[in-house]
N, C-alpha and C positions, 0 to 999 in steps of 0.2 A: 067523839074527840074530847079529851080532857079539857074542861073549861079553863083550867089554869094555863094550858098551852095556847088557848085562843087569846088570852090577855096576860101575857107573861109579865107586863109591867106592874100588874097588881100583886105579884108574888112578894116583891120586896121593893122598898123605896129606892134602892140603888139601881134597879133595873129600869130601862127605858127603851123605847123604840128609836131607831136612828132618825126617823122623821119628826121626832118630838124633842122639845127642850127638856133636858133632864131636870128632875126635881131633887135637889141635894138633900141628903139625910138631915143635915143641920140647916136651920134657917139662916140665911145670909143677913148681914148687917146693912141696913138701908144706906145706899150710896149718896143720897141727897139729889140724885139726878133720875127722875122717874123713868125716862126712856131707857137709860142704862140699866137700872134695876130690873126692868121688865125683861131684859135680854139675858140676865144672869141666872143660872140655876140657884134656887133658893131665894131669889128675889133681892139679892144684895151681894156685898163683898163676902166671900166665904172665909170664915175664921178657921184657925188651926190648920192651915195649909199654905203652900207656896203660891203666890200670885205674881206673875211677871208682867211688868209694864215696859214695853219696848219703845224707845223714843229715837227719833232721828238725831236729836241733840238735847242736852239738858236745858231746862227752862222754857219748854214750849207750852206749859200749862199743867204739868203732872201734879204739882202741889195744889193748884186750884181745883183740879179734879178730885183730889183726896180731901180737900179742906172740910167739906161737910161731915164726913165720917170721922175725921180727926177731932173736930169740934165736939162730936157726940161722945167720943171715947175719953176725952179729958174729964176729970183730972188724973186719970191713970197716965203713967209716963209714956211718952212717945219717943222711942229711941231711934235716932238718925245716925247711920254709920256711913262715912265717906261721902257725904253730900258734896256735889261739885261746886256749890256756891254757898256762901254764908247765909244762914236763914235771917230774914228781915222781920224783927218783932212787930213793926208797925203793920206790915202786910198781913201777918198771921192774925193780929188783933182785928184788922179790918174784915177778914174772912170769918171772924167769930171763933178763932182758935186761940186758946190761952198759950202765949209764948212760954210761960213758966213750966208747962208740961213737957217741953222738949228737952231731951238729953242728947247732945250732939257729940259724936266720937270721931276722932281722926286717928288713923293708925298708919305706921310707916310701911307695913307690908300687907299684901292681899290676905295672907294666911291669918294675920292678926284681925283683919276686918271680918273675915268669915267666922273666926272664933268668937269675937265679940257679939256678932249677930246671933250665933247659936246659943251662947250663954243667956242673952237677953230673952230669947224665945223660951228656953227651958226654965227660966226663973219663974214664969207664970204670973208676974206682977205687971207686965206692960200691956198697954192698950193696943199698941201697934209697934212694929219694927220696920223701918225703911232702910234698905241697903242698896247702895250704888256700886256696881262693879262692871268692868268692861268684859273680862273673860273669867268664866267660872267653869271648872271641870265638872264632869257629870257626877263623879262620886261626891263632890262637895255639894252639888245641888240636891242629891238624895239625902245627905246628912242634914241640910237645912230644912228640907221638907219634913223629915222625921222629927226634927227639933220643934218645928211649928206644930206638928200633931200632938206633941207632948203638952201643949198649953192651949190657951183660948184666944191668943192675940191675933190680930191681922198681921200678915207678913207680906210686904211688897218688895220685890227685887227689881230694881230698875237697871236695864241693860240697853246697849245699842240695838237699833232696829235690825241690824244684820244677824243678831242672835236668833231671829225667828227661824232661820234655816236649821238650827241645831235642835237635837232632841232634848226634852226636858221632862222631869216628873211632875211639873206644875200642872194641876188640873185646869188652871185658868191662865191664859196668856193673851194679853191685849197689846196691839201695836197702836201707838198714838202718833198722830200727825197734826201739825198746826193748821188751824183754819180760822177764818174771820169770826171773831167773837166766841171762839171755842176750840174744840179739838175734834178730829175725825178718829173714831175708834174702830179698829179692825180686829175681828175675833180670830186670832191665830189658832187658838185652841180653847174649847170649852166642852163640858159634858153635854151630850145631846146633839141636836141638829146643828149643822154648820151654817153660819151666816156669811155669805160672800160679800154683801154690800156693806161698806163702812157706815157706821152710825155717827151722826153729828150730835155732839153734846155741848150745849151752850155753857159758857163759864163766866163767872163774875170777873170783871176786868181787874187788872192790877191797880192798886191805889194811885200809882204815879200817873197812870193814863187818865185819871179823873181830875187831876190837878189843873184847874183853869189858868193858874198863874205859872205853870211850869215853864212855858216858853219865855215869860218875862224874866225869869231868874237866870237865863242864859245870856250873860253880858257879851256883847260883841267887842272885839278889839278896837281900840281907838284908831281912827283913820290917821295916817301919817300926814304931817304938814311941814312946809318948808321952814328952815331955820337958818339964821345967819350965824356963822362961826367966825369969831375974831381971827384975824390973820396970825396972831401969835400962837393961838391954840392949834390952828391948822398946821402951822410950821412944826410944832412940837410933835404932832401925830405922824407927820411924814418922816421926820428924823427917826 
């Protein structure tokens, strides 16, 4: 028997057995979360390709998950397209991310947002591109993936969790669910062996949750108290 057939995974780095975790041709960029990096082909976030993050709703910890790698990529521009919420510079700084590195774009149409993300990827000057979209056609996904391959940036497409049922050219698709002190990561798609059990990733809390005086800043309404109204004033109100 040909020795190469006995160990086909040794023929080329892009080949792997279904029972093994694939080794990406390019080394991934460290995620900042050791348990997550250990589960990703290449040992980190894969550059030059489409990565999908599927969330039940925005703001469950997706930026905190990405904060370590975004901090590492600065001072290269971090392009953010159609973010559902305004970025908070204080929170970014707390997570070690330079707020000045962010370029936030808002567009009136979906086509404009896709075009902006594609141009940012093809420019080759960005450290990362983050795009939020609810519905993306399959041909648009292919264009975005090809645009990502033209450069070296990280490209994250954030979509609703329901999109996990749809086909996608993205080699890595992760579903995120909120959990106490972190997020649960489900591997919807990755190269190599499938992992069915969600992975818990602890996250740094939001700065507002660490404010000891936050509750003291919320002033309660003054309790009502009885008042005497002069007869003349009462008469004027009734009339």
